[in-house]
FIKOLZA-1660 file (N, C-alpha, C; in steps of 0.1 Angstrom, whole numbers, plus 5000, padded with zeros to 4 digits):
% residues 225
   i   px   py   pz ch aa at
   1 3547 5149 3155  A  M  N
   1 3550 5163 3161  A  M CA
   1 3555 5162 3175  A  M  C
   2 3549 5153 3183  A  F  N
   2 3553 5152 3197  A  F CA
   2 3566 5145 3198  A  F  C
   3 3570 5136 3189  A  S  N
   3 3583 5130 3190  A  S CA
   3 3594 5141 3187  A  S  C
   4 3590 5150 3178  A  H  N
   4 3600 5161 3175  A  H CA
   4 3602 5169 3188  A  H  C
   5 3591 5172 3195  A  I  N
   5 3592 5181 3207  A  I CA
   5 3601 5173 3218  A  I  C
   6 3598 5160 3219  A  K  N
   6 3606 5153 3229  A  K CA
   6 3621 5152 3226  A  K  C
   7 3624 5153 3213  A  G  N
   7 3638 5153 3209  A  G CA
   7 3645 5166 3211  A  G  C
   8 3637 5177 3213  A  K  N
   8 3643 5190 3215  A  K CA
   8 3644 5195 3229  A  K  C
   9 3635 5190 3238  A  I  N
   9 3636 5194 3252  A  I CA
   9 3635 5182 3261  A  I  C
  10 3639 5184 3273  A  N  N
  10 3640 5173 3283  A  N CA
  10 3627 5166 3285  A  N  C
  11 3627 5153 3286  A  L  N
  11 3615 5145 3287  A  L CA
  11 3608 5149 3300  A  L  C
  12 3616 5153 3310  A  A  N
  12 3610 5157 3323  A  A CA
  12 3601 5169 3321  A  A  C
  13 3605 5178 3312  A  V  N
  13 3597 5190 3310  A  V CA
  13 3584 5187 3303  A  V  C
  14 3585 5177 3293  A  V  N
  14 3573 5173 3286  A  V CA
  14 3563 5167 3296  A  V  C
  15 3568 5158 3305  A  N  N
  15 3560 5151 3315  A  N CA
  15 3554 5162 3325  A  N  C
  16 3562 5172 3328  A  A  N
  16 3557 5182 3337  A  A CA
  16 3545 5190 3330  A  A  C
  17 3547 5193 3317  A  A  N
  17 3537 5200 3310  A  A CA
  17 3524 5191 3309  A  A  C
  18 3526 5178 3307  A  D  N
  18 3514 5169 3307  A  D CA
  18 3506 5170 3320  A  D  C
  19 3514 5173 3331  A  K  N
  19 3507 5173 3344  A  K CA
  19 3502 5187 3348  A  K  C
  20 3504 5197 3339  A  G  N
  20 3498 5210 3341  A  G CA
  20 3507 5220 3346  A  G  C
  21 3521 5217 3347  A  N  N
  21 3530 5228 3352  A  N CA
  21 3530 5239 3342  A  N  C
  22 3527 5252 3347  A  P  N
  22 3525 5263 3337  A  P CA
  22 3538 5267 3330  A  P  C
  23 3550 5266 3337  A  V  N
  23 3562 5270 3331  A  V CA
  23 3566 5259 3320  A  V  C
  24 3564 5246 3324  A  A  N
  24 3567 5236 3314  A  A CA
  24 3558 5237 3302  A  A  C
  25 3545 5240 3304  A  K  N
  25 3536 5241 3293  A  K CA
  25 3540 5252 3284  A  K  C
  26 3545 5263 3289  A  R  N
  26 3550 5274 3280  A  R CA
  26 3562 5270 3272  A  R  C
  27 3571 5263 3278  A  V  N
  27 3583 5258 3271  A  V CA
  27 3579 5249 3260  A  V  C
  28 3570 5239 3263  A  V  N
  28 3565 5230 3252  A  V CA
  28 3558 5238 3241  A  V  C
  29 3549 5247 3245  A  A  N
  29 3542 5255 3235  A  A CA
  29 3551 5263 3226  A  A  C
  30 3561 5269 3232  A  N  N
  30 3571 5276 3224  A  N CA
  30 3578 5267 3214  A  N  C
  31 3582 5255 3218  A  E  N
  31 3589 5246 3209  A  E CA
  31 3580 5241 3199  A  E  C
  32 3567 5238 3203  A  M  N
  32 3557 5234 3193  A  M CA
  32 3555 5244 3182  A  M  C
  33 3554 5257 3187  A  Q  N
  33 3552 5268 3177  A  Q CA
  33 3563 5269 3167  A  Q  C
  34 3576 5268 3172  A  K  N
  34 3587 5268 3163  A  K CA
  34 3586 5257 3152  A  K  C
  35 3582 5245 3157  A  F  N
  35 3581 5234 3148  A  F CA
  35 3570 5236 3138  A  F  C
  36 3558 5241 3142  A  V  N
  36 3547 5243 3133  A  V CA
  36 3551 5253 3122  A  V  C
  37 3558 5263 3126  A  E  N
  37 3562 5274 3117  A  E CA
  37 3571 5268 3106  A  E  C
  38 3577 5257 3107  A  T  N
  38 3585 5251 3097  A  T CA
  38 3577 5242 3087  A  T  C
  39 3565 5240 3090  A  L  N
  39 3556 5231 3082  A  L CA
  39 3550 5239 3071  A  L  C
  40 3547 5233 3059  A  P  N
  40 3540 5241 3049  A  P CA
  40 3526 5244 3053  A  P  C
  41 3521 5256 3049  A  A  N
  41 3508 5260 3053  A  A CA
  41 3498 5251 3046  A  A  C
  42 3487 5248 3053  A  Q  N
  42 3476 5240 3047  A  Q CA
  42 3463 5247 3049  A  Q  C
  43 3455 5246 3039  A  S  N
  43 3441 5252 3040  A  S CA
  43 3433 5244 3050  A  S  C
  44 3425 5251 3058  A  P  N
  44 3415 5244 3067  A  P CA
  44 3403 5240 3059  A  P  C
  45 3401 5245 3047  A  L  N
  45 3389 5241 3039  A  L CA
  45 3391 5227 3033  A  L  C
  46 3381 5219 3033  A  V  N
  46 3381 5206 3027  A  V CA
  46 3372 5207 3015  A  V  C
  47 3378 5206 3003  A  Q  N
  47 3371 5207 2990  A  Q CA
  47 3373 5194 2982  A  Q  C
  48 3369 5183 2989  A  E  N
  48 3370 5170 2983  A  E CA
  48 3357 5167 2976  A  E  C
  49 3357 5157 2967  A  D  N
  49 3344 5152 2961  A  D CA
  49 3337 5144 2972  A  D  C
  50 3325 5148 2975  A  L  N
  50 3317 5141 2986  A  L CA
  50 3306 5132 2980  A  L  C
  51 3302 5123 2989  A  M  N
  51 3292 5113 2985  A  M CA
  51 3281 5115 2996  A  M  C
  52 3268 5112 2992  A  I  N
  52 3257 5112 3001  A  I CA
  52 3249 5099 2998  A  I  C
  53 3241 5095 3008  A  P  N
  53 3233 5082 3006  A  P CA
  53 3221 5085 2997  A  P  C
  54 3218 5075 2989  A  D  N
  54 3207 5075 2981  A  D CA
  54 3196 5066 2988  A  D  C
  55 3187 5073 2995  A  F  N
  55 3177 5066 3003  A  F CA
  55 3168 5057 2995  A  F  C
  56 3168 5058 2982  A  A  N
  56 3159 5050 2973  A  A CA
  56 3167 5037 2970  A  A  C
  57 3179 5036 2974  A  R  N
  57 3187 5024 2970  A  R CA
  57 3194 5018 2983  A  R  C
  58 3187 5011 2991  A  P  N
  58 3193 5005 3003  A  P CA
  58 3203 4994 2999  A  P  C
  59 3213 4992 3007  A  L  N
  59 3223 4981 3005  A  L CA
  59 3216 4968 3008  A  L  C
  60 3221 4957 3003  A  P  N
  60 3216 4944 3008  A  P CA
  60 3218 4943 3023  A  P  C
  61 3208 4936 3030  A  E  N
  61 3208 4936 3044  A  E CA
  61 3221 4932 3050  A  E  C
  62 3228 4922 3044  A  A  N
  62 3240 4917 3049  A  A CA
  62 3252 4927 3049  A  A  C
  63 3250 4938 3040  A  E  N
  63 3261 4948 3039  A  E CA
  63 3258 4961 3047  A  E  C
  64 3246 4961 3053  A  Q  N
  64 3242 4973 3061  A  Q CA
  64 3249 4973 3074  A  Q  C
  65 3251 4986 3079  A  G  N
  65 3257 4987 3092  A  G CA
  65 3272 4989 3092  A  G  C
  66 3278 4990 3080  A  G  N
  66 3292 4993 3078  A  G CA
  66 3295 5007 3080  A  G  C
  67 3308 5011 3077  A  M  N
  67 3313 5024 3079  A  M CA
  67 3306 5034 3070  A  M  C
  68 3300 5030 3059  A  F  N
  68 3293 5039 3050  A  F CA
  68 3278 5038 3051  A  F  C
  69 3273 5032 3061  A  G  N
  69 3258 5032 3063  A  G CA
  69 3251 5021 3056  A  G  C
  70 3238 5024 3054  A  D  N
  70 3229 5014 3049  A  D CA
  70 3224 5016 3035  A  D  C
  71 3229 5026 3028  A  Y  N
  71 3224 5029 3015  A  Y CA
  71 3236 5031 3005  A  Y  C
  72 3233 5029 2992  A  E  N
  72 3242 5032 2982  A  E CA
  72 3246 5047 2982  A  E  C
  73 3259 5049 2980  A  L  N
  73 3264 5063 2980  A  L CA
  73 3264 5069 2965  A  L  C
  74 3260 5081 2964  A  V  N
  74 3260 5088 2951  A  V CA
  74 3268 5101 2952  A  V  C
  75 3274 5106 2942  A  P  N
  75 3281 5119 2943  A  P CA
  75 3272 5130 2947  A  P  C
  76 3277 5138 2956  A  L  N
  76 3269 5150 2960  A  L CA
  76 3272 5161 2949  A  L  C
  77 3262 5168 2945  A  V  N
  77 3263 5180 2937  A  V CA
  77 3260 5191 2946  A  V  C
  78 3270 5198 2952  A  P  N
  78 3267 5208 2962  A  P CA
  78 3261 5220 2955  A  P  C
  79 3252 5227 2962  A  K  N
  79 3245 5239 2957  A  K CA
  79 3252 5251 2963  A  K  C
  80 3258 5259 2954  A  P  N
  80 3264 5271 2959  A  P CA
  80 3254 5280 2966  A  P  C
  81 3258 5288 2976  A  V  N
  81 3249 5296 2984  A  V CA
  81 3254 5310 2986  A  V  C
  82 3245 5319 2986  A  S  N
  82 3249 5333 2989  A  S CA
  82 3241 5338 3002  A  S  C
  83 3245 5349 3007  A  G  N
  83 3238 5354 3019  A  G CA
  83 3223 5355 3017  A  G  C
  84 3218 5361 3007  A  P  N
  84 3203 5363 3005  A  P CA
  84 3196 5349 3004  A  P  C
  85 3203 5338 3000  A  D  N
  85 3197 5325 2999  A  D CA
  85 3193 5320 3013  A  D  C
  86 3200 5325 3023  A  L  N
  86 3198 5320 3036  A  L CA
  86 3188 5327 3045  A  L  C
  87 3185 5340 3041  A  V  N
  87 3176 5348 3049  A  V CA
  87 3162 5342 3048  A  V  C
  88 3155 5341 3059  A  G  N
  88 3142 5335 3060  A  G CA
  88 3142 5320 3063  A  G  C
  89 3153 5314 3062  A  R  N
  89 3154 5299 3066  A  R CA
  89 3154 5298 3081  A  R  C
  90 3147 5287 3085  A  R  N
  90 3146 5285 3100  A  R CA
  90 3155 5273 3104  A  R  C
  91 3163 5274 3114  A  V  N
  91 3172 5264 3119  A  V CA
  91 3164 5253 3126  A  V  C
  92 3166 5241 3122  A  A  N
  92 3160 5229 3129  A  A CA
  92 3169 5223 3139  A  A  C
  93 3182 5223 3135  A  S  N
  93 3192 5217 3144  A  S CA
  93 3206 5220 3139  A  S  C
  94 3216 5216 3147  A  V  N
  94 3230 5219 3143  A  V CA
  94 3239 5207 3147  A  V  C
  95 3248 5203 3138  A  M  N
  95 3257 5192 3141  A  M CA
  95 3272 5197 3138  A  M  C
  96 3281 5190 3145  A  T  N
  96 3295 5195 3144  A  T CA
  96 3305 5183 3141  A  T  C
  97 3299 5172 3137  A  R  N
  97 3308 5161 3134  A  R CA
  97 3305 5155 3120  A  R  C
  98 3303 5163 3110  A  L  N
  98 3300 5159 3097  A  L CA
  98 3312 5157 3088  A  L  C
  99 3311 5149 3078  A  G  N
  99 3321 5147 3068  A  G CA
  99 3330 5135 3072  A  G  C
 100 3325 5123 3069  A  S  N
 100 3332 5110 3072  A  S CA
 100 3343 5107 3061  A  S  C
 101 3354 5102 3066  A  Y  N
 101 3364 5097 3057  A  Y CA
 101 3367 5083 3060  A  Y  C
 102 3358 5076 3066  A  G  N
 102 3359 5061 3069  A  G CA
 102 3365 5058 3083  A  G  C
 103 3376 5065 3086  A  M  N
 103 3382 5062 3099  A  M CA
 103 3378 5073 3110  A  M  C
 104 3371 5082 3106  A  G  N
 104 3367 5093 3115  A  G CA
 104 3359 5104 3107  A  G  C
 105 3359 5116 3112  A  D  N
 105 3352 5127 3105  A  D CA
 105 3361 5139 3104  A  D  C
 106 3358 5148 3094  A  F  N
 106 3365 5161 3093  A  F CA
 106 3360 5171 3103  A  F  C
 107 3348 5169 3109  A  G  N
 107 3343 5179 3118  A  G CA
 107 3337 5191 3112  A  G  C
 108 3330 5189 3100  A  F  N
 108 3323 5200 3095  A  F CA
 108 3312 5205 3104  A  F  C
 109 3308 5217 3104  A  V  N
 109 3296 5222 3111  A  V CA
 109 3285 5223 3100  A  V  C
 110 3273 5218 3104  A  G  N
 110 3262 5218 3095  A  G CA
 110 3249 5223 3102  A  G  C
 111 3242 5232 3096  A  L  N
 111 3229 5237 3101  A  L CA
 111 3218 5230 3093  A  L  C
 112 3210 5223 3099  A  L  N
 112 3198 5217 3093  A  L CA
 112 3187 5227 3093  A  L  C
 113 3181 5230 3082  A  F  N
 113 3170 5239 3081  A  F CA
 113 3157 5231 3081  A  F  C
 114 3146 5238 3084  A  E  N
 114 3133 5231 3085  A  E CA
 114 3128 5227 3071  A  E  C
 115 3134 5232 3060  A  D  N
 115 3131 5227 3047  A  D CA
 115 3139 5215 3043  A  D  C
 116 3147 5210 3053  A  E  N
 116 3155 5198 3051  A  E CA
 116 3168 5200 3043  A  E  C
 117 3171 5212 3039  A  D  N
 117 3185 5215 3034  A  D CA
 117 3194 5216 3045  A  D  C
 118 3207 5213 3042  A  W  N
 118 3218 5215 3052  A  W CA
 118 3227 5226 3047  A  W  C
 119 3231 5235 3055  A  L  N
 119 3242 5244 3052  A  L CA
 119 3254 5239 3058  A  L  C
 120 3264 5236 3050  A  I  N
 120 3276 5229 3054  A  I CA
 120 3288 5239 3054  A  I  C
 121 3295 5240 3065  A  I  N
 121 3307 5248 3066  A  I CA
 121 3319 5238 3066  A  I  C
 122 3325 5236 3054  A  P  N
 122 3335 5225 3053  A  P CA
 122 3349 5228 3057  A  P  C
 123 3350 5231 3070  A  I  N
 123 3363 5234 3076  A  I CA
 123 3367 5222 3085  A  I  C
 124 3379 5218 3085  A  T  N
 124 3384 5207 3094  A  T CA
 124 3383 5212 3108  A  T  C
 125 3376 5205 3117  A  G  N
 125 3374 5210 3130  A  G CA
 125 3367 5223 3131  A  G  C
 126 3356 5225 3123  A  A  N
 126 3349 5238 3122  A  A CA
 126 3344 5242 3136  A  A  C
 127 3341 5233 3145  A  A  N
 127 3335 5238 3158  A  A CA
 127 3345 5246 3166  A  A  C
 128 3358 5245 3162  A  H  N
 128 3369 5253 3169  A  H CA
 128 3371 5266 3162  A  H  C
 129 3364 5269 3151  A  W  N
 129 3364 5281 3144  A  W CA
 129 3351 5289 3146  A  W  C
 130 3340 5283 3146  A  V  N
 130 3327 5289 3146  A  V CA
 130 3323 5294 3160  A  V  C
 131 3318 5306 3161  A  Q  N
 131 3313 5311 3174  A  Q CA
 131 3299 5314 3173  A  Q  C
 132 3292 5313 3184  A  V  N
 132 3278 5318 3185  A  V CA
 132 3278 5328 3197  A  V  C
 133 3274 5340 3194  A  D  N
 133 3274 5351 3203  A  D CA
 133 3288 5354 3209  A  D  C
 134 3298 5352 3200  A  G  N
 134 3312 5354 3204  A  G CA
 134 3318 5343 3213  A  G  C
 135 3311 5332 3214  A  R  N
 135 3316 5321 3222  A  R CA
 135 3318 5309 3213  A  R  C
 136 3330 5303 3214  A  I  N
 136 3333 5292 3205  A  I CA
 136 3323 5280 3207  A  I  C
 137 3321 5273 3196  A  L  N
 137 3312 5261 3197  A  L CA
 137 3318 5250 3206  A  L  C
 138 3330 5247 3204  A  E  N
 138 3337 5237 3211  A  E CA
 138 3351 5240 3214  A  E  C
 139 3356 5241 3226  A  P  N
 139 3369 5245 3229  A  P CA
 139 3380 5235 3224  A  P  C
 140 3391 5240 3220  A  D  N
 140 3402 5232 3216  A  D CA
 140 3412 5232 3228  A  D  C
 141 3410 5223 3237  A  G  N
 141 3418 5223 3249  A  G CA
 141 3410 5229 3260  A  G  C
 142 3417 5238 3268  A  E  N
 142 3410 5244 3279  A  E CA
 142 3401 5256 3275  A  E  C
 143 3392 5260 3284  A  G  N
 143 3383 5271 3280  A  G CA
 143 3369 5266 3278  A  G  C
 144 3360 5276 3279  A  G  N
 144 3346 5273 3278  A  G CA
 144 3341 5274 3264  A  G  C
 145 3330 5267 3262  A  G  N
 145 3324 5267 3248  A  G CA
 145 3309 5263 3250  A  G  C
 146 3302 5263 3239  A  W  N
 146 3288 5259 3239  A  W CA
 146 3287 5244 3241  A  W  C
 147 3297 5236 3236  A  I  N
 147 3296 5221 3237  A  I CA
 147 3307 5217 3247  A  I  C
 148 3303 5210 3257  A  I  N
 148 3313 5205 3267  A  I CA
 148 3311 5190 3269  A  I  C
 149 3321 5183 3266  A  D  N
 149 3320 5168 3268  A  D CA
 149 3309 5162 3259  A  D  C
 150 3307 5168 3248  A  G  N
 150 3297 5163 3238  A  G CA
 150 3283 5168 3241  A  G  C
 151 3281 5175 3251  A  D  N
 151 3268 5180 3255  A  D CA
 151 3265 5193 3247  A  D  C
 152 3256 5192 3237  A  D  N
 152 3253 5204 3228  A  D CA
 152 3239 5209 3231  A  D  C
 153 3233 5206 3242  A  R  N
 153 3219 5210 3244  A  R CA
 153 3218 5225 3245  A  R  C
 154 3227 5232 3251  A  A  N
 154 3226 5247 3252  A  A CA
 154 3227 5253 3238  A  A  C
 155 3236 5248 3230  A  L  N
 155 3238 5253 3216  A  L CA
 155 3225 5251 3208  A  L  C
 156 3219 5239 3209  A  I  N
 156 3207 5236 3201  A  I CA
 156 3196 5245 3206  A  I  C
 157 3195 5247 3219  A  A  N
 157 3184 5256 3225  A  A CA
 157 3186 5270 3220  A  A  C
 158 3198 5275 3218  A  R  N
 158 3200 5288 3213  A  R CA
 158 3196 5290 3198  A  R  C
 159 3198 5280 3190  A  L  N
 159 3196 5281 3176  A  L CA
 159 3183 5275 3171  A  L  C
 160 3179 5265 3177  A  E  N
 160 3167 5257 3172  A  E CA
 160 3155 5265 3170  A  E  C
 161 3149 5264 3159  A  G  N
 161 3136 5271 3156  A  G CA
 161 3138 5286 3152  A  G  C
 162 3150 5291 3152  A  Q  N
 162 3152 5305 3149  A  Q CA
 162 3154 5308 3134  A  Q  C
 163 3148 5319 3130  A  E  N
 163 3149 5323 3115  A  E CA
 163 3161 5332 3113  A  E  C
 164 3168 5330 3102  A  I  N
 164 3179 5338 3098  A  I CA
 164 3173 5351 3093  A  I  C
 165 3178 5362 3099  A  T  N
 165 3173 5375 3094  A  T CA
 165 3184 5383 3086  A  T  C
 166 3196 5379 3087  A  S  N
 166 3207 5385 3079  A  S CA
 166 3218 5375 3078  A  S  C
 167 3224 5374 3066  A  A  N
 167 3235 5365 3063  A  A CA
 167 3245 5371 3054  A  A  C
 168 3258 5370 3058  A  T  N
 168 3269 5376 3051  A  T CA
 168 3280 5365 3050  A  T  C
 169 3284 5362 3038  A  L  N
 169 3294 5352 3035  A  L CA
 169 3306 5359 3029  A  L  C
 170 3317 5359 3035  A  G  N
 170 3329 5366 3030  A  G CA
 170 3340 5356 3026  A  G  C
 171 3351 5361 3021  A  R  N
 171 3362 5353 3017  A  R CA
 171 3368 5345 3029  A  R  C
 172 3369 5352 3040  A  V  N
 172 3374 5345 3052  A  V CA
 172 3365 5347 3064  A  V  C
 173 3353 5350 3062  A  S  N
 173 3344 5352 3074  A  S CA
 173 3330 5349 3070  A  S  C
 174 3321 5347 3080  A  L  N
 174 3307 5346 3078  A  L CA
 174 3300 5351 3090  A  L  C
 175 3287 5355 3088  A  S  N
 175 3279 5359 3099  A  S CA
 175 3264 5356 3095  A  S  C
 176 3258 5349 3104  A  L  N
 176 3244 5346 3103  A  L CA
 176 3237 5352 3116  A  L  C
 177 3228 5361 3114  A  E  N
 177 3221 5367 3125  A  E CA
 177 3207 5361 3125  A  E  C
 178 3202 5357 3137  A  L  N
 178 3189 5351 3139  A  L CA
 178 3179 5360 3146  A  L  C
 179 3167 5356 3145  A  V  N
 179 3156 5365 3149  A  V CA
 179 3157 5367 3164  A  V  C
 180 3162 5358 3172  A  N  N
 180 3163 5359 3186  A  N CA
 180 3175 5367 3191  A  N  C
 181 3183 5373 3181  A  G  N
 181 3195 5380 3185  A  G CA
 181 3208 5372 3185  A  G  C
 182 3207 5359 3183  A  A  N
 182 3219 5351 3182  A  A CA
 182 3227 5354 3169  A  A  C
 183 3240 5352 3170  A  E  N
 183 3248 5354 3158  A  E CA
 183 3258 5342 3157  A  E  C
 184 3258 5335 3146  A  L  N
 184 3267 5325 3143  A  L CA
 184 3278 5330 3134  A  L  C
 185 3291 5329 3137  A  S  N
 185 3300 5337 3129  A  S CA
 185 3314 5330 3129  A  S  C
 186 3322 5334 3119  A  I  N
 186 3336 5332 3119  A  I CA
 186 3342 5346 3117  A  I  C
 187 3351 5350 3126  A  A  N
 187 3356 5363 3126  A  A CA
 187 3365 5366 3113  A  A  C
 188 3364 5378 3108  A  E  N
 188 3372 5381 3096  A  E CA
 188 3387 5382 3100  A  E  C
 189 3390 5388 3111  A  E  N
 189 3404 5390 3115  A  E CA
 189 3409 5377 3122  A  E  C
 190 3420 5372 3118  A  A  N
 190 3426 5360 3124  A  A CA
 190 3428 5362 3139  A  A  C
 191 3432 5374 3143  A  S  N
 191 3434 5377 3157  A  S CA
 191 3422 5376 3166  A  S  C
 192 3410 5376 3159  A  A  N
 192 3397 5375 3167  A  A CA
 192 3392 5361 3167  A  A  C
 193 3399 5352 3161  A  R  N
 193 3395 5338 3161  A  R CA
 193 3402 5330 3172  A  R  C
 194 3396 5319 3177  A  P  N
 194 3402 5311 3187  A  P CA
 194 3416 5306 3182  A  P  C
 195 3426 5305 3191  A  V  N
 195 3439 5300 3187  A  V CA
 195 3440 5285 3188  A  V  C
 196 3450 5279 3182  A  F  N
 196 3453 5265 3184  A  F CA
 196 3459 5263 3197  A  F  C
 197 3453 5255 3206  A  S  N
 197 3458 5253 3219  A  S CA
 197 3472 5248 3220  A  S  C
 198 3476 5240 3211  A  A  N
 198 3490 5234 3212  A  A CA
 198 3501 5245 3208  A  A  C
 199 3497 5255 3200  A  T  N
 199 3508 5264 3195  A  T CA
 199 3505 5278 3199  A  T  C
 200 3493 5282 3203  A  G  N
 200 3489 5295 3205  A  G CA
 200 3487 5304 3193  A  G  C
 201 3489 5297 3181  A  L  N
 201 3488 5305 3168  A  L CA
 201 3473 5306 3164  A  L  C
 202 3469 5318 3158  A  P  N
 202 3455 5320 3154  A  P CA
 202 3452 5311 3143  A  P  C
 203 3439 5308 3142  A  R  N
 203 3434 5300 3130  A  R CA
 203 3433 5309 3118  A  R  C
 204 3439 5305 3107  A  A  N
 204 3440 5313 3095  A  A CA
 204 3437 5306 3083  A  A  C
 205 3432 5313 3073  A  F  N
 205 3430 5308 3059  A  F CA
 205 3442 5311 3051  A  F  C
 206 3444 5304 3040  A  L  N
 206 3454 5307 3031  A  L CA
 206 3450 5318 3022  A  L  C
 207 3459 5326 3016  A  P  N
 207 3455 5337 3007  A  P CA
 207 3446 5333 2996  A  P  C
 208 3447 5321 2991  A  E  N
 208 3438 5316 2980  A  E CA
 208 3425 5310 2984  A  E  C
 209 3423 5309 2997  A  D  N
 209 3410 5303 3002  A  D CA
 209 3399 5313 3000  A  D  C
 210 3387 5307 2998  A  N  N
 210 3375 5316 2997  A  N CA
 210 3363 5308 3004  A  N  C
 211 3361 5312 3016  A  L  N
 211 3350 5305 3024  A  L CA
 211 3337 5307 3018  A  L  C
 212 3334 5318 3012  A  A  N
 212 3321 5321 3006  A  A CA
 212 3318 5311 2995  A  A  C
 213 3329 5307 2987  A  E  N
 213 3327 5297 2977  A  E CA
 213 3327 5283 2982  A  E  C
 214 3333 5281 2993  A  A  N
 214 3334 5267 2998  A  A CA
 214 3321 5262 3006  A  A  C
 215 3314 5272 3012  A  V  N
 215 3302 5268 3019  A  V CA
 215 3291 5264 3009  A  V  C
 216 3283 5254 3013  A  F  N
 216 3274 5249 3003  A  F CA
 216 3261 5244 3010  A  F  C
 217 3251 5242 3002  A  L  N
 217 3239 5235 3006  A  L CA
 217 3239 5221 3002  A  L  C
 218 3234 5212 3010  A  S  N
 218 3233 5197 3007  A  S CA
 218 3220 5192 3011  A  S  C
 219 3215 5182 3004  A  P  N
 219 3202 5176 3008  A  P CA
 219 3203 5166 3019  A  P  C
 220 3216 5164 3023  A  S  N
 220 3218 5154 3034  A  S CA
 220 3230 5159 3042  A  S  C
 221 3230 5155 3055  A  G  N
 221 3241 5158 3064  A  G CA
 221 3251 5146 3065  A  G  C
 222 3247 5135 3058  A  E  N
 222 3255 5123 3058  A  E CA
 222 3265 5124 3046  A  E  C
 223 3277 5130 3049  A  L  N
 223 3286 5133 3039  A  L CA
 223 3298 5123 3040  A  L  C
 224 3303 5118 3029  A  S  N
 224 3314 5109 3030  A  S CA
 224 3324 5112 3018  A  S  C
 225 3337 5110 3021  A  V  N
 225 3347 5112 3010  A  V CA
 225 3348 5099 3003  A  V  C
% end
């Protein structure tokens, strides 16, 4: 993508944008947006067959410590979930780097409940979509968020130990309200969601996407493709 941009505008403009020049940044962003609009639309939802570790079947010691952990992997049978299924559950922790594909992670957001189930939001880079109290979990580029430079202590403090009092899962949105007044959400309107920093375009689902059907419960947060 960046090679395309450099082929369209002067390299000096690209370098100036890299150094923070506001005019150059707008020029690059406009060209980037034009390029992105030529690409086929892709769903942000990841609906791959996933694997989880079988803790009853450790790998031989010599094979442990690799990219897929210390245990044999078995297919995950995800449990569909509805809003009423979540009411009354208490949040034990939250993670934003779930879903390994070997060379990295998809960046699913997962809520670990005190009953040891995980609620998985299987969106690529979900921390750039999900908000708590109207504030993004992790900024995409500049701007504030709950997680800064990997420090998620403020986010965990806001959610940890809190019971879900109301839960709504929609085709392109979700809302979890907690007993302390916190709300974890993905906005229904694309215009209310954080934009992609490189293009300024809002984050959007495809017409055929269904977030309510994609979200699932898992017995483990260690998910691999």
